[in-house]
N, C-alpha and C positions, 0 to 999 in steps of 0.2 A: 653550492649556491644557497643563499639564505633566502627565506620566504616568509611572508605574511599569510596567514589564511583566515580570512573571514567568511563565515557562513551565515548565509540569509535565505530563509523559506519563508515565503509568503502565499497562502492560498485565497485570501481575501481580495477586495477590490482597492484597498488603500496601499498601493504597491510602494509609493514613496513615503512610508511611514516616518513619522517625526523621530521615533526612536532611532531608525536606522541612519537618518540623516544627521542627526546629532553625533551618532557614534562614528560615522566617516569623518566628521568634522574635528572630533577628539583624536582618531587615529592619525590624522594630517598634522594636529597640532602637538601630541604630546607623545607619538611612537615615531613616526616615521623621520622625523629631523635627527633621530641618533641612530634608528635601526632601519636602515632602507632595505627595502625589498618588495616583491610583488604582492599586490592585495588583490585576492582571489575571492570573488563573490559566488558562492554555489547555491544553484536553486533547482527546482524541480519544474521548470517550464514558464514561472512567473516573469522572468526578464528576457523573454526572446527578441522583443521588438525594440527598435531604436529608441522609441518615445517612452517605453519603460526604464530604459537605461539611463536616458539624458538627464534626470535630477540628480542621480548618483554621480554621474560622470563630470557634472559641472562642479562636484565638490573634489572628486579625485580623477581626474582625467585619464591616467594610465591604468585604473582598476580594470581587471579582466573578469567578465561573466563566463562561468562554468556550468554546465547542467550536470547535476549529478547522473552518472550511468544509470540507465533503465535496470540494469541487473541489481544494483545496490537498493532499488526501491521497489523490489518485487518479492513477494514470499517466497521463502525457499522450499524446494520440493518436500510435499507430504503435507503442508501447512494449507489450508483452506480458508479463505475469507469469511465464509458463512460459520466457521467454529469459534470466531474471535469471542464471542460472549462467553465461551466456556475456559477462556484463558485467565490467568491470575489478574486480578485488579487491586488496587489500595483500596481499603474502605473510605478513604479521603478522597479518592479519584475514581469513583465507579464508572462502569462503561457508560457512555463512550470514550471518556476522557482517557488520554493515553492509549489510543487506539491503535492501527496499524501504522498510520504514518509516523505517529510517535515512536514507535519500536523500529521502523525502518531507521529513523535518525539515530537510535541509540547502536543499531548495527554499523551504520555508516561510521560513526565518531569512535567506535570501539576498534575497528580495523580497516574498513574500506578506503577511509580518507587515506591513511597512511600506505595503504598499496598503491592508491592512485596516484600520490605525489611521489612515491619512490620510483614509480615506472617513468617519471616525467623529469626524473633528476634533480628533484628537491632534496636538500640535506637537513632544513628544519622546518617547523611548522608552528605557528601561533594561532590559536583559534579566540575568536570572540563572537558571540551572538550579537544579533542585533539590539539587542537591551543589555549587554555587557559593555561597560564604559570604563576606560582607564582616565582618571579624573585629575591626574597630575602629570607634569612631564616626567618621562621616564629618565632623560638627561644622562643614559648610558645605552651603548650598543649591546642590548641583551643578549643577542647571541654570541657575540664575541665575549662577552662576561661569562656565560655558560660555559663556552669552550674552554676559556683560559683557567676556569675552577673545577674542570672535571665533572660537570653536572649533565645530567641526561635528561631530567623531568623538571619543568618549573611550573609553579602554579600561584594562585593567589590566596584561596579560602580553602577552608574545610566545610562540610556540612555534615547533618545527620542523614543515615540511611532509612529511607521509608520502609515500612514494615513488608512491602511486597517485593522490595528489592534486597531481601535478606536471605542470600544463599549460604545454606549452613556449611558449606565446604570452606566458607572463610575462615573458619575456626582454627584451620591448620596454618594460616600464613603467619610467619614467625620472624620476618625481618624487624619488626618494631616490637617483638616480644608479644605477639599475639594480636588479632583483630579488637579495636577498641569501640567498634559501631561506627565511626566516622568514615568519610569517603571526601576523595578530593573534589571540589567543588569546580568540574572541569569545563566550565562554560568559558574560562581562560586557562589555556595550556601553552607551554613552551616546549617542544619535544625534539630530541634529537631522533630523526627519521631513521638512520643507519641503525641507532640501538634498538629502535621499536621492531625493525626489520630482521634482526638477528634470530638464527634458527629456533633458539630456546624459546623466544618470545613468541614467535610465530606458530611454533607447535603447541605452546599454552593456549593461544587464542584460537587455533583450529578447533581444539576440544570444546571452547566454550562455544563458538559458532554452529559446530555440528550439533550440540545439545539442543539448539533452537530456543535456549531460554531466553534470549532477547523477547521473543515473541509469547512463549507459554508462560512465562514467569515474570515478565517485565523486567528482564536484569537491564537496567539503565548503563549507559555507557561510563559514568561515574563509578560505579561500582566495578566494572571491568578495569578502568584505568588504575583504580586503588589496588586491586588482586594484581596487576601486572607490576606496578610499582612496588608494592611491598613485598613480593616474592622474588625480583630480579635486581634492586636496588638497595643499597645501602643509604643511610641518611645522609652521608656526605655527598651522595650523589643527586640529591634532589634539592629543590631551593623553593622557599616561600617569598615572593617578592614583596617589597614595601611600599609601593606607590598606591595612592588614593586609588579605590575601584569600587565600583557598584555592579551588581547583577539583580535588575528589579528592585527590590527593596531592601536587599541585603548589603551592607556597605560597612566597609572597614572593621569587620569582625576580627580579622588578625592582628590589629592594634590593640584589641580589648583582651584577649584569650592568652592566659599565662601558657596554656599548652603549646601555642604556637610560637610564643617568645623564645621557648627552649629549641626551637627548630630552626635556628639560623634565619629569622625572619628580618633580614635587614634589606637597606637598599643595595642594589637597585631595585 
């Protein structure tokens, strides 16, 4: 089974944010005509009522609202909420920025999402945040293209790792000749769930999870995805997509960077 996965988490009062509504329209226009699948909107309680869901369903009537399991949004045993001020924070994002909720999200996207979807029979997952937008038509069945070309992990951009996301163990990763301090900008990814759920990948992720690094050291899901991809895949098994894309203010970096042009950065 193929699926889209769209994550949305709002804790404020403006449930039908302009960003999210625009994104749903872009999904309908630029992705679904070529790559059909389920649009799943994950939340932590903001979309329980029909009135809250209605503006989104006007755009995508078949979208499904799924609440993230409570156990995925709860601190692991041994960690206490009152200790959060002692955890690692970036100088550019001091406490309370990137606090407990943000770190729950990083853990969820590192592996919880994949376990959740695998248990429900999904084979592929595509992530978009509410402010991540595909700005041009894909014109290709992205999942079919990935399968036909032996790809397991697709993405759109690289980004630089913030100082507090710098696990020194990354220096040993050698799939691309060592770590260059870049990470997959994984607010967009398309991943083969069966590969992600293989024993070796899950064993690796279990070590990361048991370290509580998402909480204590603010290990982001982008860094975790980069570790997994660099450790277990060859370049030929990954793909950088070429459609126009924006996450917040970062747009079309892939078209301007010679590093990425050497990476199979071609349509779709």
